[in-house]
C-alpha positions, 0 to 999 in steps of 0.5 A, a space after each residue: 029609328 028606321 031599324 027599330 021600325 023595320 024590326 017592329 014590323 018584321 016581328 009582327 009578321 007571320 013566319 011565312 011572311 018573314 021568310 018572304 021578307 027575307 027573300 026579298 031583302 036578299 034579292 035586293 042585296 044581290 042586286 046592289 052588290 052586282 056591278 052596274 053596266 059600265 058606261 060607254 066611253 065617247 070615242 073622240 078624235 081629239 086626244 088631249 085638252 091641248 089639241 081640243 084648245 088648238 082646234 077651238 082657237 082655229 075655229 074662232 080665228 077662222 070665223 073672225 077672219 070670215 066676219 071681217 071679210 064681209 
């Protein structure tokens, strides 16, 4: 359905407008084909999930100890 609509509109254009339309579509296709900029990776000091879990457990236990002292 969309292609039929585009085809109908394209056929109703003058030759100059058709050429301009084709140029615009080609620019859009080029833009889509170019790879996007790679996302920046966060640089974490934590190397693995296990190490992260160890740090989290240490923090939780130290907070629990500090809460019990009060």
